LORODREN-135129 format. One record per residue (C-alpha): residue number from 1; residue in one letter; x, y, z. Coordinates in nm, 2 decimals. Each point is the difference from the previous one (the first is absolute). Layout:
<pts>
resi|resn|east|north|up
NUM|A|X|Y|Z
...
</pts>
This chain:
<pts>
resi|resn|east|north|up
1|M|5.33|8.65|-7.16
2|G|-0.22|0.06|-0.31
3|V|-0.12|-0.26|-0.23
4|E|0.20|0.00|-0.32
5|R|-0.10|-0.16|-0.33
6|C|0.17|0.01|-0.33
7|V|-0.20|-0.06|-0.32
8|N|0.15|-0.02|-0.35
9|L|-0.23|0.13|-0.27
10|D|0.22|-0.12|-0.28
11|G|-0.19|-0.19|-0.26
12|L|-0.34|0.02|0.18
13|T|-0.32|0.08|-0.18
14|E|-0.22|0.30|0.12
15|A|-0.24|-0.24|0.17
16|Q|0.29|-0.17|0.18
17|I|0.13|0.35|0.11
18|D|-0.34|0.08|0.14
19|K|0.00|-0.32|0.20
20|K|0.35|0.06|0.14
21|L|-0.10|0.36|0.10
22|E|-0.31|-0.13|0.17
23|E|0.22|-0.24|0.20
24|L|0.22|0.29|0.10
25|A|-0.30|0.19|0.12
26|K|-0.12|-0.30|0.21
27|A|0.35|-0.04|0.14
28|G|0.00|0.36|0.11
29|E|-0.34|-0.05|0.16
30|S|0.11|-0.31|0.19
31|A|0.31|0.18|0.13
32|K|-0.19|0.28|0.18
33|A|0.14|-0.10|0.34
34|K|0.35|0.02|-0.13
35|G|0.00|0.36|-0.09
36|R|0.05|0.01|-0.38
37|A|0.05|-0.22|-0.30
38|E|0.29|0.05|-0.24
39|C|-0.05|-0.14|-0.35
40|K|0.27|-0.02|-0.26
41|I|-0.13|-0.01|-0.36
42|T|0.24|-0.10|-0.27
43|E|-0.09|0.07|-0.36
44|P|0.17|-0.06|-0.33
45|H|0.26|0.27|-0.09
46|I|-0.04|0.18|-0.33
47|Q|0.27|0.23|-0.11
48|P|-0.18|0.34|-0.05
49|S|0.05|0.19|-0.32
50|G|0.05|0.33|0.19
51|P|0.13|0.12|0.33
52|T|-0.20|-0.09|0.32
53|G|0.02|0.15|0.34
54|T|-0.17|0.01|0.33
55|R|-0.13|0.27|0.24
56|E|0.01|-0.17|0.33
57|T|-0.07|0.30|0.21
58|A|-0.34|0.04|-0.16
59|D|-0.07|-0.35|-0.13
60|P|-0.12|-0.24|0.28
61|L|0.17|-0.30|-0.17
62|R|0.32|-0.13|0.15
63|A|0.18|-0.15|-0.30
64|H|0.33|-0.06|-0.19
65|S|0.08|0.24|-0.28
66|S|-0.13|-0.23|-0.28
67|D|-0.35|-0.08|0.12
68|I|-0.16|0.34|0.06
69|G|-0.09|0.03|-0.37
70|A|-0.20|-0.31|0.02
71|M|-0.22|0.14|0.27
72|R|-0.12|0.31|-0.19
73|A|-0.01|0.14|-0.34
74|G|0.06|0.35|-0.14
75|G|0.14|0.17|0.31
76|G|0.07|0.35|-0.15
77|A|0.17|0.21|-0.25
78|S|0.37|0.06|-0.06
79|P|0.13|-0.30|0.19
80|R|0.35|0.01|0.15
81|P|0.22|-0.29|-0.10
82|A|0.06|-0.26|0.27
83|P|0.33|-0.19|0.06
84|P|0.03|-0.31|-0.23
85|L|-0.19|-0.30|0.11
86|P|0.21|-0.29|0.12
87|A|0.00|-0.32|-0.21
88|A|-0.26|-0.22|0.15
89|T|-0.26|-0.26|-0.10
90|S|-0.26|0.12|0.25
91|A|-0.11|0.30|0.19
92|T|-0.12|-0.02|0.36
93|A|-0.25|0.24|0.16
94|T|-0.06|-0.01|0.37
95|L|-0.35|0.10|0.10
96|L|-0.05|0.08|0.36
97|A|-0.36|0.03|0.14
98|P|-0.15|-0.02|0.35
99|A|-0.10|-0.36|0.06
100|S|-0.34|0.12|0.12
101|V|-0.08|0.13|-0.35
102|A|-0.15|-0.27|-0.23
103|M|-0.02|0.10|-0.37
104|P|-0.34|-0.05|-0.15
105|A|-0.04|-0.12|-0.36
106|P|-0.02|0.34|-0.18
107|R|0.33|0.11|0.16
108|L|0.16|-0.33|-0.09
109|A|-0.11|0.04|-0.36
110|H|0.13|0.35|-0.01
111|L|0.34|-0.11|0.13
112|R|0.01|-0.28|-0.25
113|R|-0.07|0.24|-0.29
114|L|0.28|0.22|0.13
115|L|0.24|-0.29|0.03
116|L|-0.07|-0.10|-0.36
117|L|0.06|0.34|-0.15
118|P|0.31|0.00|-0.24
119|L|0.30|0.17|0.14
120|R|0.05|0.20|-0.32
121|S|-0.31|0.20|0.08
122|A|0.13|0.13|0.33
123|A|0.15|0.35|0.04
124|P|0.14|0.12|0.33
125|H|-0.08|0.33|0.17
126|P|0.26|0.26|-0.11
127|L|0.08|0.06|0.37
128|A|0.07|-0.36|0.07
129|P|0.30|-0.07|0.23
130|N|0.27|-0.25|-0.07
131|P|-0.18|-0.34|-0.01
132|G|0.29|-0.16|0.17
133|L|-0.05|0.20|0.32
134|P|-0.20|-0.15|0.28
135|L|-0.31|0.17|0.15
136|P|0.10|0.28|0.23
137|G|-0.06|-0.12|0.36
138|P|-0.26|-0.23|0.14
139|V|-0.33|-0.02|-0.19
140|H|-0.33|-0.10|0.16
141|P|-0.12|-0.33|-0.15
142|S|-0.34|0.15|-0.10
143|L|0.19|0.24|-0.23
144|L|0.17|-0.29|-0.19
145|L|-0.31|-0.11|-0.19
146|P|0.03|0.03|-0.37
147|R|-0.14|0.33|-0.12
148|A|-0.29|-0.15|-0.19
149|M|-0.10|-0.21|0.31
150|A|0.05|0.27|0.25
151|G|-0.26|0.23|-0.15
152|A|-0.25|-0.28|-0.01
153|A|0.08|-0.13|0.35
154|Y|-0.06|0.31|0.21
155|E|-0.21|0.30|-0.08
156|G|0.18|0.19|0.27
157|V|0.36|-0.06|-0.10
158|A|0.15|0.34|-0.10
159|T|0.18|0.01|-0.33
160|G|0.30|0.23|-0.06
161|S|-0.03|0.30|-0.21
162|A|0.30|-0.13|-0.21
163|E|-0.22|-0.28|-0.13
164|Y|-0.28|0.24|-0.08
165|E|0.25|0.21|-0.20
166|E|0.11|-0.31|-0.18
167|V|-0.36|-0.07|-0.09
168|L|-0.04|0.36|-0.13
169|G|0.31|-0.05|-0.20
170|C|-0.14|-0.31|-0.17
171|L|-0.32|0.19|-0.07
172|G|0.19|0.29|-0.15
173|S|0.17|-0.24|-0.24
174|L|-0.34|-0.06|-0.16
175|I|-0.05|0.36|-0.09
176|T|0.06|0.02|-0.37
177|Q|0.17|0.30|-0.17
178|K|-0.23|-0.01|-0.31
179|V|-0.29|0.25|-0.01
180|R|-0.33|-0.11|0.12
181|A|-0.15|0.04|-0.35
182|D|0.22|-0.27|-0.13
183|T|-0.20|-0.26|-0.19
184|G|0.14|-0.27|0.24
185|N|-0.25|0.13|0.25
186|R|-0.29|-0.12|-0.23
187|G|-0.09|-0.27|-0.24
188|N|0.18|-0.33|0.00
189|Q|0.20|0.09|0.31
190|W|-0.33|0.00|0.20
191|K|-0.01|-0.38|-0.04
192|L|0.30|-0.02|0.23
193|M|-0.22|0.09|0.29
194|A|-0.19|-0.33|-0.03
195|K|0.34|-0.18|0.00
196|Y|0.11|0.18|0.32
197|V|-0.33|-0.08|0.17
198|Q|0.05|-0.37|-0.10
199|I|0.36|0.00|0.14
200|L|-0.12|0.14|0.33
201|E|-0.29|-0.25|0.00
202|L|-0.24|0.29|0.05
203|E|-0.28|-0.09|-0.25
204|E|-0.23|-0.15|0.26
205|P|0.09|0.25|0.28
206|I|-0.08|0.30|-0.23
207|A|-0.33|-0.17|-0.11
208|Q|-0.09|-0.03|0.37
209|L|0.05|0.37|0.08
210|K|-0.31|0.22|0.03
211|V|0.12|0.30|-0.20
212|I|-0.11|0.35|-0.05
213|H|0.19|0.13|-0.31
214|V|0.03|0.37|-0.07
215|A|0.15|0.18|-0.31
216|G|-0.01|0.37|-0.09
217|T|0.21|0.31|-0.07
218|K|-0.08|0.19|0.32
219|G|-0.13|-0.11|0.33
220|K|0.05|-0.38|-0.03
221|G|0.23|-0.02|0.30
222|S|-0.24|0.21|0.21
223|T|-0.29|-0.21|-0.11
224|C|0.18|-0.32|0.10
225|T|0.10|0.15|0.33
226|F|-0.36|0.10|0.08
227|A|-0.14|-0.34|-0.11
228|E|0.26|-0.19|0.22
229|S|-0.07|0.22|0.30
230|I|-0.38|-0.05|-0.03
231|L|0.03|-0.38|-0.02
232|R|0.26|-0.01|0.29
233|S|-0.25|0.20|0.20
234|C|-0.26|-0.27|-0.08
235|G|0.23|-0.25|0.18
236|F|0.18|-0.16|-0.30
237|R|0.36|-0.08|-0.03
238|T|0.13|0.21|-0.28
239|G|0.29|0.02|-0.25
240|L|0.07|0.32|-0.19
241|F|0.25|0.02|-0.29
242|T|0.07|0.36|-0.13
243|S|0.28|0.19|-0.17
244|P|0.23|0.17|0.00
245|H|0.14|0.01|0.35
246|L|0.12|0.33|0.15
247|I|0.28|-0.11|0.24
248|D|0.01|-0.38|0.05
249|V|-0.10|-0.26|-0.26
250|R|-0.20|-0.18|0.28
251|E|-0.26|0.28|-0.02
252|R|-0.13|-0.17|-0.32
253|F|-0.11|-0.31|0.21
254|R|-0.25|0.07|0.28
255|L|-0.14|-0.26|0.22
256|D|-0.30|0.11|0.21
257|G|0.09|0.36|-0.07
258|L|0.37|-0.02|0.10
259|D|0.31|-0.03|-0.22
260|I|0.13|-0.36|0.00
261|S|0.26|-0.06|0.26
262|E|0.37|0.00|-0.11
263|E|0.03|-0.36|0.12
264|K|-0.30|-0.13|-0.20
265|F|0.11|0.20|-0.30
266|I|0.35|-0.16|0.01
267|R|-0.14|-0.35|0.04
268|Y|-0.25|0.03|-0.29
269|F|0.26|0.18|-0.22
270|W|0.26|-0.28|0.03
271|W|-0.27|-0.26|-0.07
272|C|-0.10|0.16|-0.33
273|W|0.36|0.11|-0.09
274|N|0.15|-0.34|0.05
275|K|-0.26|-0.19|-0.20
276|L|0.01|0.25|-0.29
277|K|0.38|0.01|0.00
278|D|0.01|-0.38|-0.02
279|K|-0.25|-0.02|-0.29
280|T|0.08|0.30|-0.21
281|G|0.27|0.05|-0.26
282|D|0.06|0.12|-0.36
283|D|-0.34|-0.12|-0.13
284|V|-0.20|0.12|0.31
285|P|0.18|0.29|0.17
286|M|-0.06|0.12|0.35
287|P|-0.32|0.21|0.02
288|A|0.04|0.37|-0.02
289|Y|-0.03|0.21|0.32
290|F|-0.38|0.06|0.02
291|R|-0.09|-0.35|-0.12
292|F|0.21|-0.15|0.27
293|L|-0.17|0.22|0.26
294|A|-0.34|-0.10|-0.13
295|L|0.09|-0.37|0.02
296|L|0.13|0.06|0.35
297|A|-0.33|0.17|0.10
298|F|-0.19|-0.31|-0.12
299|K|0.23|-0.22|0.21
300|I|-0.04|0.21|0.30
301|F|-0.38|0.04|-0.01
302|S|-0.04|-0.37|-0.07
303|D|0.22|-0.12|0.28
304|E|-0.14|0.26|0.24
305|Q|-0.35|-0.13|-0.08
306|V|-0.16|0.35|-0.05
307|D|-0.37|0.01|-0.04
308|V|0.02|0.27|-0.27
309|A|0.29|0.11|-0.22
310|V|-0.03|0.35|-0.14
311|L|0.23|0.05|-0.30
312|E|0.09|0.33|-0.16
313|V|0.11|-0.03|-0.36
314|G|0.35|0.12|-0.06
315|L|-0.02|0.13|-0.35
316|G|-0.28|-0.03|-0.26
317|G|-0.20|-0.31|0.07
318|K|0.00|-0.25|-0.29
319|Y|0.37|-0.09|0.03
320|D|0.05|0.09|0.37
321|A|0.15|-0.26|0.22
322|T|-0.30|0.00|0.23
323|N|-0.22|-0.10|-0.29
324|V|0.09|-0.37|0.04
325|V|-0.30|-0.01|0.23
326|R|-0.26|-0.16|-0.22
327|A|-0.31|0.02|0.22
328|P|0.00|0.29|0.24
329|V|-0.31|0.06|0.21
330|V|-0.05|0.35|-0.13
331|C|0.19|0.25|-0.22
332|G|0.02|0.38|0.01
333|I|0.14|0.27|-0.24
334|S|0.07|0.34|0.16
335|S|0.03|0.33|-0.18
336|L|0.18|-0.01|-0.34
337|G|0.23|0.26|-0.14
338|Y|0.32|0.05|-0.20
339|D|0.29|-0.18|0.15
340|H|0.26|-0.26|-0.11
341|M|-0.10|0.08|-0.36
342|Q|0.32|-0.15|-0.14
343|I|-0.14|-0.34|0.11
344|L|-0.37|0.03|0.02
345|G|-0.08|0.22|-0.30
346|N|-0.04|0.37|-0.09
347|T|-0.38|0.02|0.03
348|L|-0.24|-0.05|0.28
349|G|-0.16|-0.28|-0.20
350|E|0.33|-0.19|-0.03
351|I|0.07|0.05|0.37
352|A|-0.35|-0.12|0.10
353|G|0.05|-0.31|-0.22
354|E|0.31|-0.09|0.20
355|K|-0.17|0.06|0.33
356|A|-0.31|-0.20|-0.11
357|G|0.24|-0.30|-0.03
358|I|-0.08|-0.09|0.37
359|L|-0.37|-0.06|-0.07
360|K|-0.10|-0.37|0.01
361|K|-0.30|-0.18|-0.13
362|G|-0.25|-0.05|0.28
363|V|0.18|0.23|0.24
364|P|-0.19|0.31|0.12
365|A|0.18|0.33|-0.08
366|Y|-0.03|0.36|0.10
367|T|0.14|0.33|-0.12
368|V|-0.04|0.37|0.07
369|P|-0.12|0.28|-0.24
370|Q|0.25|0.01|-0.29
371|P|0.06|0.22|-0.31
372|E|-0.23|-0.12|-0.28
373|E|0.28|-0.14|-0.21
374|A|0.13|-0.22|0.29
375|M|-0.35|-0.10|0.12
376|S|-0.11|-0.13|-0.35
377|V|0.30|-0.23|-0.02
378|L|-0.05|-0.13|0.35
379|M|-0.37|-0.07|-0.07
380|H|0.08|-0.16|-0.33
381|R|0.25|-0.24|0.16
382|A|-0.24|-0.08|0.28
383|S|-0.28|-0.07|-0.25
384|E|0.23|-0.24|-0.19
385|L|0.06|-0.20|0.33
386|G|-0.36|0.01|0.10
387|V|0.09|0.21|0.31
388|S|-0.23|0.26|0.15
389|L|0.24|0.29|0.05
390|Q|-0.17|0.23|0.26
391|V|0.10|0.37|0.04
392|V|0.04|0.12|0.36
393|Q|-0.05|0.36|0.10
394|P|0.22|0.18|0.26
395|L|-0.09|-0.09|0.36
396|D|-0.24|0.24|0.17
397|P|0.18|0.14|0.31
398|Q|-0.33|-0.01|0.19
399|K|0.02|-0.38|-0.01
400|L|0.30|0.02|0.23
401|E|-0.18|0.14|0.30
402|D|0.23|0.30|0.03
403|Q|0.31|-0.22|-0.01
404|P|0.28|0.12|-0.23
405|L|0.17|-0.23|-0.25
406|G|0.33|-0.14|0.11
407|L|0.15|0.12|-0.34
408|H|-0.03|0.37|-0.05
409|G|-0.11|0.20|-0.31
410|E|-0.34|0.04|-0.17
411|H|0.10|-0.25|-0.27
412|Q|0.02|-0.27|0.26
413|Y|-0.39|-0.01|0.02
414|M|0.01|-0.14|-0.36
415|N|0.25|-0.27|0.11
416|A|-0.20|-0.07|0.32
417|G|-0.32|-0.05|-0.20
418|L|0.17|-0.26|-0.22
419|A|0.15|-0.17|0.30
420|V|-0.34|-0.03|0.17
421|A|-0.14|-0.17|-0.31
422|L|0.29|-0.24|-0.02
423|A|-0.01|-0.09|0.37
424|N|-0.38|-0.04|0.00
425|T|0.01|-0.23|-0.31
426|W|0.28|-0.21|0.15
427|L|-0.21|-0.04|0.32
428|E|-0.30|-0.10|-0.20
429|K|0.18|-0.25|-0.23
430|Q|0.17|-0.16|0.30
431|G|-0.33|-0.02|0.20
432|H|0.11|0.23|0.27
433|L|-0.26|0.28|-0.01
434|D|-0.11|-0.11|0.34
435|R|0.33|0.14|0.14
436|I|-0.10|0.37|-0.06
437|H|-0.22|0.21|0.23
438|V|-0.19|0.30|-0.12
439|Q|-0.13|0.25|0.26
440|H|-0.18|0.23|-0.24
441|S|-0.14|-0.07|-0.35
442|D|0.16|0.32|-0.14
443|T|0.35|-0.08|0.13
444|L|0.27|-0.26|-0.06
445|P|0.04|-0.31|0.22
446|D|0.20|0.07|0.31
447|Q|0.30|-0.21|-0.12
448|F|0.01|0.19|-0.33
449|I|0.01|0.33|0.18
450|K|0.27|-0.12|0.23
451|G|0.21|-0.14|-0.29
452|L|-0.04|0.31|-0.21
453|S|0.09|0.24|0.28
454|S|0.30|-0.21|0.12
455|A|0.16|-0.07|-0.34
456|C|0.36|0.11|-0.03
457|L|0.22|0.03|-0.31
458|R|0.32|0.20|0.04
459|G|0.11|0.25|-0.26
460|R|-0.35|0.09|-0.11
461|A|-0.12|0.34|0.14
462|Q|0.22|-0.05|0.30
463|I|0.10|0.29|0.24
464|V|0.33|-0.04|0.19
465|P|0.14|0.27|0.22
466|D|0.38|-0.01|0.00
467|P|0.11|-0.15|0.33
468|Q|0.34|0.17|-0.01
469|V|-0.12|0.36|-0.02
470|N|-0.14|0.13|0.32
471|S|-0.13|0.33|0.11
472|E|-0.20|0.15|0.29
473|N|-0.31|-0.03|-0.21
474|D|0.03|-0.38|-0.03
475|K|-0.19|-0.04|0.33
476|H|-0.30|0.15|-0.18
477|G|0.05|-0.26|-0.28
478|N|0.13|0.28|-0.22
479|S|0.33|-0.15|-0.13
480|S|0.25|0.22|-0.19
481|L|0.05|-0.25|-0.28
482|V|-0.28|-0.23|-0.12
483|F|0.01|-0.24|-0.30
484|Y|-0.31|-0.07|-0.20
485|L|0.06|-0.32|-0.19
486|D|-0.19|-0.14|-0.30
487|G|0.14|-0.23|-0.26
488|A|-0.21|0.14|-0.29
489|H|0.17|-0.06|-0.33
490|S|-0.26|0.05|-0.27
491|P|-0.18|0.32|-0.11
492|E|-0.33|-0.10|0.15
493|S|0.16|-0.10|0.34
494|M|0.20|0.32|-0.01
495|E|-0.32|0.20|-0.01
496|M|-0.14|-0.20|0.29
497|C|0.32|0.04|0.20
498|A|-0.01|0.38|-0.05
499|R|-0.36|0.01|0.12
500|W|0.08|-0.20|0.31
501|F|0.31|0.22|0.08
502|A|-0.21|0.32|-0.05
503|H|-0.27|-0.14|0.22
504|V|0.21|-0.11|0.30
505|T|0.23|0.31|-0.01
506|N|-0.29|0.24|-0.02
507|N|-0.17|-0.18|0.29
508|D|0.32|0.03|0.20
509|R|0.00|0.38|-0.06
510|I|-0.37|0.02|0.11
511|Q|0.07|-0.20|0.31
512|E|0.30|0.22|0.09
513|V|-0.22|0.31|-0.02
514|S|-0.28|-0.17|0.20
515|L|0.25|-0.09|0.28
516|E|0.05|0.38|0.07
517|Q|0.37|-0.02|0.08
518|P|0.11|0.36|-0.07
519|H|0.35|-0.07|0.12
520|T|0.08|-0.27|-0.25
521|D|-0.05|0.23|-0.31
522|R|0.12|-0.28|-0.23
523|N|0.01|0.03|-0.38
524|S|0.01|-0.31|-0.22
525|R|0.22|-0.06|-0.29
526|K|-0.08|-0.27|-0.25
527|I|0.28|-0.19|-0.17
528|L|-0.01|-0.27|-0.27
529|L|0.24|-0.30|0.02
530|F|-0.03|-0.18|-0.33
531|N|0.13|-0.28|-0.22
532|C|-0.15|-0.24|-0.25
533|M|0.12|-0.29|-0.20
534|T|0.14|0.07|-0.34
535|V|-0.29|-0.19|-0.17
536|R|-0.24|0.27|0.13
537|D|-0.07|0.32|-0.18
538|P|0.07|0.30|0.23
539|Q|-0.17|0.23|-0.26
540|R|-0.33|-0.17|0.10
541|L|0.07|-0.06|0.37
542|L|0.13|0.34|0.12
543|P|-0.27|0.22|-0.17
544|C|-0.28|-0.22|0.15
545|L|0.15|0.04|0.35
546|L|0.08|0.37|-0.03
547|D|-0.33|0.11|-0.16
548|T|-0.21|-0.19|0.25
549|C|0.19|0.15|0.29
550|A|-0.03|0.35|-0.15
551|Q|-0.38|-0.05|-0.04
552|N|-0.01|-0.07|0.37
553|D|0.21|0.30|0.09
554|I|0.31|-0.21|0.07
555|H|0.33|0.12|-0.12
556|F|0.35|-0.15|0.04
557|E|0.27|0.23|0.11
558|Q|0.26|-0.25|-0.12
559|A|0.03|-0.33|-0.18
560|L|0.28|-0.25|0.07
561|F|0.10|-0.27|-0.24
562|V|0.20|-0.30|0.11
563|P|0.10|-0.35|-0.12
564|N|-0.16|-0.29|0.19
565|Q|0.22|-0.13|0.27
566|S|-0.12|-0.36|-0.07
567|Q|0.17|-0.01|-0.33
568|Y|0.32|-0.04|0.19
569|N|-0.13|-0.20|0.29
570|K|-0.17|-0.26|-0.22
571|L|-0.17|-0.24|0.23
572|G|0.25|-0.03|0.29
573|S|0.05|0.25|0.27
574|L|0.38|-0.06|0.00
575|A|0.05|0.14|-0.35
576|S|0.11|0.36|-0.01
577|P|-0.03|0.29|-0.24
578|P|0.30|0.09|-0.22
579|S|0.29|0.17|0.17
580|K|0.04|0.38|-0.04
581|C|0.28|-0.05|-0.25
582|E|-0.23|-0.19|-0.23
583|Q|-0.19|0.20|-0.26
584|I|-0.38|-0.01|0.06
585|D|-0.22|0.03|-0.31
586|L|-0.25|0.28|0.07
587|S|-0.10|0.05|-0.36
588|W|-0.36|-0.12|0.07
589|Q|-0.04|0.22|0.30
590|L|0.13|0.30|-0.20
591|S|-0.25|-0.07|-0.27
592|L|-0.28|-0.01|0.27
593|Q|0.12|0.33|0.12
594|R|-0.02|0.15|-0.35
595|V|-0.35|-0.12|-0.04
596|W|-0.09|0.15|0.34
597|E|0.15|0.34|-0.08
598|S|-0.18|0.02|-0.33
599|L|-0.35|-0.04|0.17
600|P|-0.19|0.33|0.04
601|N|-0.09|-0.06|0.37
602|S|0.34|-0.11|0.11
603|N|0.13|0.35|0.07
604|K|-0.26|0.06|0.27
605|G|0.16|0.00|0.34
606|L|-0.14|0.07|0.34
607|N|-0.34|0.16|-0.02
608|G|0.03|0.01|-0.38
609|A|0.30|0.23|0.00
610|N|0.26|-0.05|-0.28
611|S|0.30|-0.19|0.10
612|S|0.34|0.05|-0.15
613|R|0.11|-0.36|0.07
614|T|-0.28|-0.25|0.00
615|S|0.17|-0.34|-0.04
616|S|0.32|-0.19|0.08
617|V|0.16|-0.33|-0.09
618|F|0.17|-0.20|0.28
619|E|0.24|-0.28|-0.08
620|S|-0.15|-0.22|0.26
621|L|-0.32|-0.03|0.21
622|P|0.19|0.01|0.33
623|L|0.15|0.34|-0.09
624|A|-0.35|0.13|-0.09
625|I|-0.14|-0.12|0.34
626|Q|0.30|0.15|0.18
627|W|-0.06|0.34|-0.17
628|L|-0.37|-0.01|0.09
629|R|0.08|-0.08|0.37
630|E|0.26|0.27|0.02
631|T|-0.24|0.25|-0.16
632|A|-0.28|-0.09|0.24
633|Q|0.22|0.02|0.30
634|Q|0.12|0.35|-0.10
635|N|-0.36|0.11|-0.06
636|Q|-0.20|-0.14|0.29
637|S|-0.27|0.26|-0.03
638|T|-0.09|-0.16|-0.34
639|Q|-0.14|-0.34|-0.07
640|F|0.14|-0.17|-0.30
641|Q|-0.25|-0.22|-0.18
642|V|0.18|-0.23|-0.24
643|L|-0.20|-0.19|-0.26
644|V|0.19|-0.32|-0.11
645|T|-0.14|-0.15|-0.32
646|G|0.06|-0.13|-0.35
647|S|0.13|-0.34|0.10
648|L|-0.08|-0.26|0.26
649|H|0.37|-0.08|0.01
650|L|0.07|0.36|0.10
651|V|-0.26|-0.02|0.26
652|G|0.15|-0.32|0.14
653|D|0.34|0.16|0.00
654|V|-0.12|0.30|0.20
655|L|-0.18|-0.22|0.25
656|R|0.32|-0.21|0.04
657|L|0.20|0.31|0.08
658|L|-0.26|0.14|0.24
659|E|-0.02|-0.32|0.19
660|K|0.38|-0.04|0.05
</pts>
């Protein structure tokens, strides 16, 4: 027999609720020998203003239909109406937990907060079953912990994918439809970030973080990745926050070099979501998507007690959500160029002014060589703050002792040089220079070399042979279909992408010749797979790409233009693209095609020969990939080298399809 206790929470203060919950925990601990403790918690019933429901198959709370809303807030979009609630004066929730599990104070406080959430803020999962139905079949007691407690109780408890999809649905609801250049992204709306930090009680945790803060137009994500990898190689526990993600939103949050686990992500998400849902309303709305993710990053890195938090600015700098950090250890500004001009300004000076918004008085700062207009603005702002802004040169490859950088492309030596300065200054400011070991005076410390050579950031100068297309030549590492992925989306990054693509594909050709395999006799055909956001100017992007390729004797036989798959999938993997009967708007892709066809170098096919048809528009990315695979399979004596660029979202969509 289990120990059963019934506690009525009606009329109790929060302190009294805490005390009662502590008593329940002690009762569970004392009942170890009896198998498990069953506790019934009765709370006041409040008639909700909208429908409520329950998802018992995925929610580890065994409850009556009226109490599930009190246990969580904001469950998902488009809720399905539940049957009418019975007239009652109270609602009873039965919480079953193994008697051997005692609930420590933080878990009790979390449960109390959930119990006190108003029912009106709850929204059920759209796939919720009839709340009147019992749980299907026997359920192990360890699975009947409330969801907020289960995540905190066991690191190893697996969470169902349905719950993760629900989390993604909630996140998706924060994505606003207004353009990013809306004035709501700036000015007085910025003050809301301080309010959100206050609601989540993150003022002190953020102040305690040892932050490296990096802004820039190009290379800021790579710089952050290098810096994190260096400090991890020095033995520190690291947190890395970057954007955007390619496949899974958890990619934005790395702990010790790995994406945060699904279980931890869910736990921290609900903690932030519930507190914000409870405290926001008409005057203080829920934070927009990126702001919520930044707040979530601060919560994760604080609770995970990272030694260093490396933060990549999302957009601009001055009004970016990451700029709530008032005293970073060191700041960096990577290469500046023309991007997001609707928000940041039409000149390099205006753009530099926004990026310089992360500079703080008394905080050392570094940048890389910049155009004169941008550099003068950066230096002026640094002078106003009394900051010595130092300019870092590209890293000398000889300092790596013949080790290659983990991120490919000659432009990465610029980012690596900035990362070395940031990491070295962080070590110095934190009193950890004794951690590094230098073998030779003319080389970097061993840990720096290891960090730079092992750094990994997908979607930047990444080469992926298609796993579904096989040929006899694959045993020689000579796949029939190879994707070259780079998320370049500015004119300057397009030029760098083209140089990288020319370098690696020319090297492939040289290596094939040196292997002396006369029987393979393989040609190569280069194809461009392209899309960019409508805020970009294809008249600037495509010429930069095409001209730089032509200068390096690289010519595309065909260009394929596609819409991004992720515009249909949103955040969740369960969402699907429109059905075939729905009309797909391809006007943007057709305009990209017209720009391409108008360029002088676009009519050069294989070996510079004129091509009668040099481009195509596909109504979906899967159809384009299917065409590429079929073409490669039908022409196995030819290697198809596909450059995927123009958008990190497109790169992520291609990776998702290749990994299926």
